[in-house]
Kinemage of the C-alpha trace (Angstrom):
@kinemage 1
@onewidth
@group {chain A} dominant
@subgroup {mainchain}
@vectorlist {calphas} color= white
{ca met a 1} P 0.000 0.000 0.000
{ca asp a 2} L 1.456 3.382 -0.955
{ca lys a 3} L 2.205 6.179 1.482
{ca gln a 4} L -0.689 8.342 0.252
{ca arg a 5} L -3.139 5.789 1.641
{ca leu a 6} L -1.150 4.110 4.422
{ca ile a 7} L -0.482 7.226 6.511
{ca pro a 8} L -4.133 8.381 6.441
{ca leu a 9} L -5.163 4.905 7.626
{ca ile a 10} L -2.635 5.045 10.496
{ca val a 11} L -3.995 8.421 11.595
{ca ala a 12} L -7.571 7.199 11.068
{ca thr a 13} L -6.934 4.248 13.396
{ca ala a 14} L -6.255 6.611 16.290
{ca leu a 15} L -9.174 8.901 15.433
{ca phe a 16} L -11.483 5.888 15.148
{ca met a 17} L -10.369 4.654 18.584
{ca glu a 18} L -10.985 8.050 20.164
{ca asn a 19} L -14.330 8.740 18.449
{ca met a 20} L -15.683 5.282 19.202
{ca asp a 21} L -14.559 5.410 22.822
{ca ser a 22} L -16.285 8.749 23.349
{ca thr a 23} L -19.658 7.335 22.329
{ca val a 24} L -19.420 3.685 23.378
{ca ile a 25} L -19.259 4.679 27.051
{ca ala a 26} L -22.667 6.412 26.930
{ca thr a 27} L -24.487 3.118 26.292
{ca ser a 28} L -22.698 1.352 29.128
{ca leu a 29} L -22.949 3.998 31.864
{ca pro a 30} L -25.754 2.230 33.803
{ca ala a 31} L -23.808 -1.058 33.936
{ca ile a 32} L -20.563 0.675 34.938
{ca ala a 33} L -22.345 2.714 37.604
{ca ala a 34} L -23.977 -0.381 39.101
{ca asp a 35} L -20.659 -2.222 39.177
{ca ile a 36} L -18.670 0.499 40.949
{ca gly a 37} L -21.530 1.461 43.257
{ca thr a 38} L -22.731 4.852 42.052
{ca ser a 39} L -25.540 6.367 39.962
{ca pro a 40} L -25.432 6.832 36.183
{ca leu a 41} L -26.047 10.567 36.706
{ca thr a 42} L -22.954 10.865 38.895
{ca leu a 43} L -20.930 8.849 36.423
{ca lys a 44} L -21.673 11.378 33.689
{ca leu a 45} L -18.752 13.196 35.291
{ca ala a 46} L -16.626 10.666 33.408
{ca ile a 47} L -17.863 12.076 30.090
{ca thr a 48} L -17.558 15.710 31.091
{ca ser a 49} L -14.110 15.221 32.661
{ca tyr a 50} L -12.896 13.758 29.362
{ca leu a 51} L -14.212 16.777 27.434
{ca leu a 52} L -12.632 19.069 30.015
{ca ser a 53} L -9.258 17.387 29.590
{ca leu a 54} L -9.495 17.708 25.817
{ca ala a 55} L -10.293 21.414 26.016
{ca val a 56} L -7.398 22.153 28.380
{ca phe a 57} L -4.650 20.267 26.550
{ca ile a 58} L -5.498 20.735 22.847
{ca pro a 59} L -3.947 24.254 22.709
{ca ala a 60} L -0.546 22.785 23.662
{ca ser a 61} L -0.597 20.152 20.912
{ca gly a 62} L 0.873 22.280 18.120
{ca trp a 63} L 3.886 23.483 20.123
{ca thr a 64} L 4.501 19.975 21.515
{ca ala a 65} L 4.574 18.501 18.003
{ca asp a 66} L 6.977 21.197 16.790
{ca arg a 67} L 9.247 20.743 19.784
{ca phe a 68} L 9.445 16.929 19.965
{ca gly a 69} L 8.364 15.864 16.471
{ca ala a 70} L 4.882 14.998 15.247
{ca arg a 71} L 5.611 11.271 14.856
{ca leu a 72} L 6.903 10.846 18.413
{ca val a 73} L 4.116 12.931 19.962
{ca phe a 74} L 1.445 11.092 17.950
{ca ala a 75} L 2.748 7.668 19.013
{ca gly a 76} L 3.094 8.889 22.613
{ca ala a 77} L -0.472 10.258 22.587
{ca val a 78} L -1.802 6.869 21.473
{ca gly a 79} L 0.174 5.291 24.335
{ca val a 80} L -1.260 7.735 26.897
{ca phe a 81} L -4.767 7.053 25.592
{ca met a 82} L -4.148 3.311 26.013
{ca leu a 83} L -2.968 3.826 29.615
{ca gly a 84} L -6.142 5.813 30.312
{ca ser a 85} L -8.196 2.987 28.794
{ca ile a 86} L -6.503 0.424 31.057
{ca gly a 87} L -7.153 2.724 34.026
{ca cys a 88} L -10.861 2.887 33.123
{ca ala a 89} L -11.088 -0.922 32.930
{ca leu a 90} L -9.416 -1.300 36.340
{ca ser a 91} L -11.449 1.425 38.085
{ca ser a 92} L -13.327 0.470 41.218
{ca ser a 93} L -14.631 3.933 42.214
{ca val a 94} L -15.898 7.132 40.640
{ca thr a 95} L -12.661 8.910 41.520
{ca asp a 96} L -10.531 6.280 39.789
{ca phe a 97} L -12.757 6.373 36.741
{ca val a 98} L -12.714 10.167 36.431
{ca phe a 99} L -8.908 10.335 36.738
{ca ala a 100} L -8.550 7.615 34.096
{ca arg a 101} L -10.854 9.552 31.760
{ca ile a 102} L -8.798 12.714 32.292
{ca leu a 103} L -5.687 10.732 31.278
{ca gln a 104} L -7.540 9.519 28.182
{ca gly a 105} L -8.457 13.138 27.427
{ca leu a 106} L -4.789 14.140 27.582
{ca gly a 107} L -3.973 11.467 24.996
{ca gly a 108} L -6.963 12.388 22.850
{ca ala a 109} L -6.062 16.088 22.941
{ca met a 110} L -2.734 15.273 21.297
{ca met a 111} L -3.913 12.455 18.993
{ca thr a 112} L -6.405 14.424 16.903
{ca pro a 113} L -4.523 17.646 16.025
{ca val a 114} L -1.104 15.988 15.860
{ca gly a 115} L -2.550 13.182 13.715
{ca arg a 116} L -3.754 15.799 11.236
{ca leu a 117} L -0.361 17.491 11.397
{ca val a 118} L 1.329 14.182 10.534
{ca leu a 119} L -0.998 13.905 7.559
{ca leu a 120} L -0.398 17.451 6.332
{ca arg a 121} L 3.379 17.136 6.598
{ca ser a 122} L 3.529 13.697 4.971
{ca ile a 123} L 1.025 14.012 2.101
{ca asp a 124} L 1.375 16.227 -0.941
{ca lys a 125} L -1.354 18.868 -1.182
{ca ser a 126} L -2.533 17.466 -4.504
{ca ala a 127} L -3.404 14.168 -2.760
{ca leu a 128} L -4.909 15.776 0.342
{ca val a 129} L -8.580 15.348 -0.601
{ca asn a 130} L -8.247 11.583 -0.947
{ca ala a 131} L -6.204 11.408 2.255
{ca met a 132} L -8.808 13.371 4.214
{ca ala a 133} L -11.551 11.119 2.847
{ca trp a 134} L -9.804 8.063 4.289
{ca val a 135} L -9.363 9.828 7.639
{ca thr a 136} L -12.916 11.185 7.767
{ca val a 137} L -14.710 7.868 7.263
{ca pro a 138} L -13.389 6.104 10.416
{ca ala a 139} L -13.951 9.291 12.396
{ca leu a 140} L -17.614 9.217 11.321
{ca ile a 141} L -18.011 5.474 11.795
{ca gly a 142} L -16.686 5.511 15.379
{ca pro a 143} L -19.595 7.457 16.915
{ca val a 144} L -22.107 5.446 14.891
{ca ile a 145} L -20.979 1.923 15.791
{ca gly a 146} L -20.114 2.961 19.345
{ca pro a 147} L -23.633 2.601 20.813
{ca pro a 148} L -24.453 -0.845 19.353
{ca leu a 149} L -20.953 -2.131 20.110
{ca gly a 150} L -21.134 -0.825 23.666
{ca gly a 151} L -24.555 -2.373 24.143
{ca phe a 152} L -23.398 -5.714 22.709
{ca ile a 153} L -20.216 -5.901 24.818
{ca thr a 154} L -21.991 -4.829 28.005
{ca thr a 155} L -24.874 -7.251 27.448
{ca tyr a 156} L -22.956 -10.362 26.435
{ca phe a 157} L -19.510 -9.842 28.001
{ca ser a 158} L -18.428 -7.162 30.500
{ca trp a 159} L -18.163 -3.380 30.341
{ca his a 160} L -14.417 -3.648 31.037
{ca trp a 161} L -13.869 -4.899 27.479
{ca ile a 162} L -15.169 -1.589 26.117
{ca phe a 163} L -11.849 -0.061 27.141
{ca leu a 164} L -9.599 -3.086 26.717
{ca ile a 165} L -10.403 -3.389 22.987
{ca asn a 166} L -8.446 -0.141 22.569
{ca ile a 167} L -5.213 -1.904 23.539
{ca pro a 168} L -4.588 -4.022 20.391
{ca ile a 169} L -5.764 -1.130 18.192
{ca gly a 170} L -3.406 1.256 19.987
{ca ile a 171} L -0.416 -1.104 19.820
{ca leu a 172} L -0.951 -1.534 16.078
{ca gly a 173} L -1.238 2.244 15.655
{ca ile a 174} L 2.016 2.931 17.553
{ca phe a 175} L 3.914 0.252 15.613
{ca met a 176} L 2.681 1.523 12.236
{ca ala a 177} L 3.343 5.171 13.157
{ca leu a 178} L 6.948 4.546 14.217
{ca lys a 179} L 7.606 2.349 11.187
{ca tyr a 180} L 6.004 4.325 8.357
{ca ile a 181} L 5.751 7.990 9.409
{ca asp a 182} L 8.808 10.162 8.780
{ca pro a 183} L 10.334 11.864 11.885
{ca ile a 184} L 9.591 15.451 10.835
{ca lys a 185} L 9.826 18.259 13.383
{ca ser a 186} L 10.312 22.014 13.339
{ca glu a 187} L 13.927 23.169 13.168
{ca asn a 188} L 13.215 26.349 15.144
{ca pro a 189} L 10.332 25.696 17.563
{ca glu a 190} L 8.790 28.826 19.017
{ca pro a 191} L 8.887 29.563 22.764
{ca phe a 192} L 5.987 28.091 24.714
{ca asp a 193} L 3.254 30.593 25.595
{ca leu a 194} L 2.525 29.426 29.161
{ca tyr a 195} L 0.402 32.433 30.127
{ca gly a 196} L -1.646 32.068 26.957
{ca met a 197} L -1.979 28.326 27.583
{ca val a 198} L -3.458 28.997 31.058
{ca leu a 199} L -5.912 31.590 29.758
{ca ala a 200} L -6.936 29.479 26.754
{ca gly a 201} L -7.190 26.351 28.925
{ca ile a 202} L -9.497 28.030 31.443
{ca gly a 203} L -11.509 29.651 28.659
{ca leu a 204} L -11.990 26.516 26.583
{ca ala a 205} L -12.599 24.333 29.634
{ca gly a 206} L -15.266 26.699 30.978
{ca ile a 207} L -17.060 27.041 27.642
{ca ala a 208} L -16.771 23.370 26.589
{ca phe a 209} L -17.656 21.993 30.030
{ca gly a 210} L -20.520 24.461 30.467
{ca leu a 211} L -21.978 23.649 27.051
{ca ser a 212} L -21.510 19.899 27.601
{ca val a 213} L -23.539 19.808 30.819
{ca ala a 214} L -26.144 22.371 29.708
{ca gly a 215} L -29.481 20.653 29.325
{ca leu a 216} L -28.357 17.437 31.019
{ca asn a 217} L -29.567 18.516 34.491
{ca leu a 218} L -26.203 17.652 36.025
{ca leu a 219} L -25.667 21.111 37.486
{ca pro a 220} L -27.933 24.097 38.303
{ca trp a 221} L -28.340 26.592 35.482
{ca thr a 222} L -26.606 29.246 37.580
{ca val a 223} L -23.474 27.095 37.771
{ca val a 224} L -23.617 26.313 34.043
{ca ala a 225} L -24.009 30.015 33.227
{ca ala a 226} L -21.111 30.872 35.564
{ca leu a 227} L -18.863 28.284 33.860
{ca ile a 228} L -19.630 29.662 30.399
{ca ala a 229} L -19.221 33.262 31.639
{ca val a 230} L -15.823 32.568 33.250
{ca gly a 231} L -14.736 30.721 30.134
{ca ser a 232} L -15.826 33.597 27.903
{ca ile a 233} L -14.023 36.178 30.050
{ca ser a 234} L -10.858 34.101 30.057
{ca met a 235} L -11.009 33.677 26.260
{ca thr a 236} L -11.484 37.444 25.869
{ca leu a 237} L -8.362 38.039 27.972
{ca tyr a 238} L -6.559 35.458 25.872
{ca val a 239} L -7.491 37.232 22.606
{ca ile a 240} L -6.066 40.481 24.025
{ca his a 241} L -2.909 38.617 25.092
{ca ala a 242} L -2.545 36.831 21.730
{ca arg a 243} L -2.336 40.158 19.886
{ca arg a 244} L 0.711 41.097 21.965
{ca thr a 245} L 2.713 37.897 21.636
{ca gly a 246} L 4.578 36.515 18.658
{ca ser a 247} L 3.857 32.841 19.359
{ca pro a 248} L 0.312 32.394 20.749
{ca val a 249} L -0.950 28.864 21.468
{ca leu a 250} L -4.094 29.721 19.474
{ca asp a 251} L -3.240 32.023 16.576
{ca phe a 252} L -6.473 33.789 15.605
{ca ser a 253} L -4.600 35.940 13.078
{ca met a 254} L -4.734 32.917 10.780
{ca leu a 255} L -8.429 33.656 10.298
{ca asn a 256} L -7.266 36.246 7.776
{ca leu a 257} L -6.904 33.305 5.379
{ca ala a 258} L -10.260 33.099 3.570
{ca thr a 259} L -10.374 29.304 3.309
{ca leu a 260} L -9.359 28.707 6.921
{ca arg a 261} L -11.861 31.327 8.106
{ca ala a 262} L -14.686 29.651 6.174
{ca ser a 263} L -13.650 26.231 7.497
{ca ile a 264} L -13.568 27.515 11.101
{ca ile a 265} L -16.747 29.639 11.165
{ca gly a 266} L -18.836 27.776 8.589
{ca gly a 267} L -17.477 24.453 9.855
{ca phe a 268} L -18.487 25.358 13.429
{ca met a 269} L -22.090 25.984 12.414
{ca phe a 270} L -22.260 22.869 10.239
{ca arg a 271} L -20.747 20.671 12.957
{ca leu a 272} L -23.021 22.197 15.583
{ca gly a 273} L -26.057 20.932 13.698
{ca ile a 274} L -24.591 17.580 12.729
{ca gly a 275} L -23.006 17.154 16.182
{ca ala a 276} L -26.468 17.083 17.743
{ca leu a 277} L -27.483 14.079 15.621
{ca pro a 278} L -25.652 11.348 17.635
{ca phe a 279} L -27.244 12.819 20.767
{ca leu a 280} L -30.824 13.227 19.498
{ca leu a 281} L -31.271 10.201 17.239
{ca pro a 282} L -30.527 7.423 19.789
{ca leu a 283} L -32.832 9.152 22.300
{ca leu a 284} L -35.615 9.329 19.706
{ca met a 285} L -35.150 5.660 18.799
{ca gln a 286} L -34.985 4.386 22.377
{ca val a 287} L -37.272 6.729 24.326
{ca gly a 288} L -39.643 7.702 21.529
{ca phe a 289} L -39.903 4.461 19.578
{ca gly a 290} L -39.107 1.959 22.348
{ca leu a 291} L -36.135 0.313 20.618
{ca ser a 292} L -33.346 -1.235 22.669
{ca pro a 293} L -29.889 0.443 22.680
{ca phe a 294} L -28.597 -2.352 20.453
{ca gln a 295} L -31.492 -2.029 17.976
{ca ser a 296} L -31.274 1.769 17.769
{ca gly a 297} L -27.526 1.500 17.268
{ca leu a 298} L -28.060 -0.827 14.329
{ca val a 299} L -30.478 1.660 12.735
{ca thr a 300} L -28.142 4.642 13.135
{ca phe a 301} L -25.287 2.529 11.766
{ca ala a 302} L -26.803 3.285 8.356
{ca ser a 303} L -25.033 6.668 8.450
{ca ala a 304} L -21.705 4.873 8.371
{ca val a 305} L -22.668 3.015 5.220
{ca gly a 306} L -23.247 6.317 3.445
{ca ala a 307} L -19.978 7.693 4.794
{ca met a 308} L -18.032 4.720 3.452
{ca gly a 309} L -19.676 5.072 0.053
{ca met a 310} L -18.354 8.611 -0.186
{ca lys a 311} L -14.630 7.927 0.262
{ca thr a 312} L -13.934 6.834 -3.322
{ca leu a 313} L -15.975 9.669 -4.867
{ca ala a 314} L -14.991 12.696 -2.773
{ca ala a 315} L -11.927 13.764 -4.759
{ca arg a 316} L -13.759 13.410 -8.097
{ca ile a 317} L -16.809 15.372 -6.893
{ca ile a 318} L -14.723 18.203 -5.413
{ca arg a 319} L -12.591 18.376 -8.572
{ca ser a 320} L -15.710 18.626 -10.716
{ca phe a 321} L -17.519 21.366 -8.806
{ca gly a 322} L -14.814 23.123 -6.761
{ca phe a 323} L -14.775 23.620 -3.011
{ca arg a 324} L -16.893 26.772 -2.864
{ca asn a 325} L -19.749 25.562 -5.063
{ca leu a 326} L -19.818 22.097 -3.556
{ca met a 327} L -19.654 23.173 0.103
{ca thr a 328} L -22.313 25.848 -0.327
{ca val a 329} L -24.860 23.534 -1.948
{ca asn a 330} L -23.946 20.444 0.061
{ca ala a 331} L -24.361 22.278 3.383
{ca val a 332} L -28.013 22.864 2.491
{ca val a 333} L -28.517 19.323 1.134
{ca ser a 334} L -26.983 17.734 4.250
{ca ser a 335} L -29.153 19.934 6.454
{ca leu a 336} L -32.299 18.844 4.598
{ca phe a 337} L -31.532 15.221 5.425
{ca leu a 338} L -30.951 16.265 9.038
{ca ala a 339} L -34.316 18.059 9.063
{ca ala a 340} L -35.944 14.922 7.597
{ca cys a 341} L -35.346 13.223 10.956
{ca ala a 342} L -38.082 15.506 12.337
{ca leu a 343} L -40.590 13.551 10.229
{ca phe a 344} L -39.751 10.192 11.808
{ca thr a 345} L -42.565 8.631 13.818
{ca ala a 346} L -43.103 5.234 15.401
{ca ala a 347} L -45.081 4.309 12.259
{ca thr a 348} L -42.247 5.232 9.858
{ca pro a 349} L -40.816 2.051 8.292
{ca leu a 350} L -37.311 1.338 9.597
{ca leu a 351} L -36.173 0.705 6.023
{ca leu a 352} L -37.163 4.265 5.026
{ca ile a 353} L -35.371 5.676 8.081
{ca met a 354} L -32.231 3.738 7.184
{ca ile a 355} L -32.344 4.915 3.538
{ca ile a 356} L -32.569 8.549 4.662
{ca leu a 357} L -29.666 8.014 7.075
{ca val a 358} L -27.551 6.268 4.405
{ca val a 359} L -27.996 9.065 1.848
{ca gly a 360} L -27.631 11.747 4.525
{ca gly a 361} L -24.452 10.067 5.764
{ca phe a 362} L -22.989 10.275 2.264
{ca phe a 363} L -23.536 14.034 1.986
{ca arg a 364} L -22.399 14.728 5.561
{ca ser a 365} L -19.202 12.764 5.042
{ca leu a 366} L -18.535 14.605 1.781
{ca gln a 367} L -18.973 17.942 3.567
{ca phe a 368} L -16.653 16.957 6.421
{ca thr a 369} L -13.983 15.886 3.931
{ca ala a 370} L -14.249 19.219 2.121
{ca ile a 371} L -14.219 21.279 5.340
{ca asn a 372} L -11.247 19.416 6.784
{ca thr a 373} L -9.263 19.708 3.548
{ca val a 374} L -9.912 23.281 2.418
{ca ala a 375} L -8.904 24.570 5.864
{ca tyr a 376} L -5.245 24.034 4.937
{ca ala a 377} L -5.365 25.211 1.320
{ca glu a 378} L -3.590 28.527 2.041
{ca val a 379} L -1.609 27.504 5.133
{ca glu a 380} L 2.174 27.575 4.802
{ca pro a 381} L 4.124 24.513 6.062
{ca ala a 382} L 5.595 26.480 8.988
{ca gln a 383} L 2.065 27.381 10.173
{ca met a 384} L 0.538 23.909 9.925
{ca ser a 385} L 0.827 23.133 13.660
{ca arg a 386} L -0.995 26.368 14.535
{ca ala a 387} L -3.713 25.635 11.979
{ca thr a 388} L -4.345 22.072 13.186
{ca thr a 389} L -4.587 23.266 16.798
{ca leu a 390} L -7.102 25.956 15.869
{ca val a 391} L -9.207 23.527 13.809
{ca ser a 392} L -9.224 20.896 16.587
{ca val a 393} L -10.329 23.396 19.243
{ca asn a 394} L -13.088 24.620 16.927
{ca gln a 395} L -14.345 21.068 16.348
{ca gln a 396} L -14.430 20.305 20.066
{ca leu a 397} L -16.445 23.437 20.853
{ca ala a 398} L -18.832 22.776 17.944
{ca ile a 399} L -19.644 19.265 19.151
{ca ser a 400} L -20.222 20.483 22.714
{ca ala a 401} L -22.428 23.305 21.426
{ca gly a 402} L -24.386 20.870 19.254
{ca val a 403} L -25.298 18.674 22.212
{ca ala a 404} L -26.217 21.760 24.258
{ca val a 405} L -28.453 23.238 21.534
{ca gly a 406} L -30.127 19.852 20.926
{ca ala a 407} L -30.781 19.309 24.635
{ca phe a 408} L -32.014 22.889 25.114
{ca ser a 409} L -34.396 22.565 22.147
{ca val a 410} L -35.887 19.343 23.552
{ca glu a 411} L -36.321 20.870 27.016
{ca thr a 412} L -37.890 24.024 25.574
{ca thr a 413} L -40.379 21.948 23.568
{ca met a 414} L -41.275 19.943 26.675
{ca trp a 415} L -41.805 23.167 28.625
{ca leu a 416} L -44.032 24.675 25.897
{ca his a 417} L -46.124 21.473 25.712
{ca gly a 418} L -46.286 21.124 29.486
{ca ala a 419} L -44.726 17.652 29.192
{ca thr a 420} L -42.873 16.074 32.098
{ca glu a 421} L -41.446 13.053 30.282
{ca leu a 422} L -39.658 12.547 26.977
{ca ser a 423} L -41.758 11.349 24.034
{ca ala a 424} L -41.272 11.096 20.272
{ca thr a 425} L -43.135 14.370 19.629
{ca val a 426} L -40.668 16.611 21.492
{ca phe a 427} L -37.702 15.767 19.241
{ca ala a 428} L -39.001 17.168 15.917
{ca pro a 429} L -38.388 20.884 16.740
{ca ala a 430} L -34.854 20.073 17.910
{ca phe a 431} L -33.985 18.440 14.580
{ca leu a 432} L -35.383 21.473 12.724
{ca val a 433} L -33.446 23.963 14.874
{ca val a 434} L -30.076 22.272 14.403
{ca ala a 435} L -30.809 21.757 10.680
{ca val a 436} L -31.405 25.495 10.196
{ca ile a 437} L -28.160 26.332 12.025
{ca ser a 438} L -26.283 23.797 9.928
{ca ala a 439} L -27.757 25.146 6.677
{ca ala a 440} L -26.749 28.711 7.633
{ca ser a 441} L -23.116 27.635 7.270
{ca ala a 442} L -23.607 27.752 3.472
{ca trp a 443} L -23.338 31.555 3.555
{ca phe a 444} L -19.800 31.395 4.985
{ca phe a 445} L -18.708 28.808 2.427
{ca trp a 446} L -20.055 31.017 -0.368
{ca gln a 447} L -17.790 33.859 0.849
{ca met a 448} L -14.696 31.901 -0.194
{ca pro a 449} L -12.950 32.890 -3.457
{ca asp a 450} L -14.234 31.092 -6.531
{ca asp a 451} L -10.885 29.341 -6.958
{ca ala a 452} L -10.558 28.374 -3.277
{ca gly a 453} L -8.568 25.172 -2.847
{ca his a 454} L -8.060 24.568 -6.595
{ca glu a 455} L -4.435 23.601 -5.942
{ca ile a 456} L -5.410 20.710 -3.686
{ca ser a 457} L -8.589 19.657 -5.496
{ca gly a 458} L -6.950 19.371 -8.923
{ca arg a 459} L -9.597 21.676 -10.415
{ca lys a 460} L -6.918 24.276 -11.183
{ca ala a 461} L -5.202 21.941 -13.654
{ca val a 462} L -8.520 21.118 -15.302
{ca glu a 463} L -9.400 24.799 -15.702
{ca ile a 464} L -5.964 25.730 -17.055
{ca ser a 465} L -6.232 22.951 -19.626
{ca ser a 466} L -9.702 24.038 -20.733
{ca arg a 467} L -8.637 27.683 -20.877
{ca lys a 468} L -5.702 26.820 -23.119
{ca gly a 469} L -7.994 24.982 -25.505
{ca ala a 470} L -10.516 27.816 -25.545
{ca ala a 471} L -7.806 30.445 -25.989
{ca ser a 472} L -6.284 28.633 -28.984
{ca ala a 473} L -9.644 28.447 -30.742
{ca ala a 474} L -10.370 32.090 -30.012
{ca val a 475} L -6.979 33.293 -31.322
{ca lys a 476} L -7.438 31.316 -34.522
{ca ala a 477} L -10.864 32.863 -35.110
{ca ala a 478} L -9.719 36.338 -34.164
{ca ser a 479} L -6.870 36.291 -36.676
{ca glu a 480} L -9.461 36.733 -39.394
{ca gly a 481} L -10.827 39.971 -37.904
{ca thr a 482} L -9.667 43.225 -36.341
{ca gln a 483} L -7.745 43.692 -33.079
{ca asp a 484} L -10.951 44.833 -31.368
{ca ala a 485} L -12.742 41.710 -32.450
{ca arg a 486} L -9.906 39.551 -31.192
{ca asp a 487} L -9.921 41.300 -27.798
{ca gln a 488} L -13.681 40.841 -27.573
{ca arg a 489} L -13.516 37.154 -28.345
{ca leu a 490} L -10.659 36.501 -25.918
{ca gly a 491} L -12.397 38.545 -23.223
């Protein structure tokens, strides 16, 4: 297998492990809580502590990769994630479990952005679309197969195996990374911005943690609001600090690049809507339609089928239409399939639901591939670590915000209807709200230049070729007329 495909698969292995782990635990919380003697509500701290750890440590990932080398840091991050997984399997109390999840978060915070950095520094830009397609598919499949896999393992084996299955995957990932990834690192790493790291860590942790627990009734609304407020204040102070330092941990000046700006802002809105889907759909299937966790997981697995069908077509589609045109239209199309979930009822045939999820999964996966690729179209090699850090932080906040908006929409609908318990009818408005937010991202994608990302999509070469052919024909015709006629024809 050539390098253009092998390295994306190595990176995808780690992203698959992290994405699956983040969702597989949700299905098994009741069993874990019963085993270690606590309540499932209390054990939700395990999920939020993981998100908190991610938010705190992601800003340091770019500098760490530059200082010690992306290959070494990536392999080390996989190792740390494995140690956290072993700690989770051996936990006998809530405290043990939370600390193990924090350790997993530290590994995950380095795996995702540094994995992308490995990809960007190892793959030629002309092959980046295909590479991102291979990385995107496992990242999408992980959250989808997580619930049914977690339900199956917990039901027929033991919840401990949910974490222990990461070990062989992680060992394989470390071996492949050290063997096939080149040891590239920055020759002149910048000084570490400790003060900025503290401000950004507090800011991101407050916002991400606050958004993650909003609507889950884990904490009073006053505490949630205080967390988000403290996080926002800290991020404001960080932005002021970043303008005065030459090497900020989060470099917002990179938003001056049109393609990166569209990927960050438009990508945030798109991910916010799509990020609510893994939260809302299983609840609708289980609470609204009465399916078991395993059955609902099998239904939602249809999204992964669509995602896998996209990987061989993404580069060709993007080359044909260009990033701007494709992302603008596809954002709306993907959102329509998200909104279609609002029409699901207990009487809707499961086959129809699965068809909608398969087709929707195709368009969502295509959009994620385009967003993740075009972000780096204008980024210079020396700035890649800063770009990957910024993109990873943005993704984490978008997912947290998606869950918060979905949960808030459901609660608001229940309040307006005077309902005290969840039912299938309260989910429809939530799907419509997140679909509208997701569709609004199209405006930001449309703001990109018409030739955005042509260098990496291959569309530039196609256009140059067609222009040459058209120009030759025009010159030949114009030679028979006046100079004005020739100018008109060539214009």
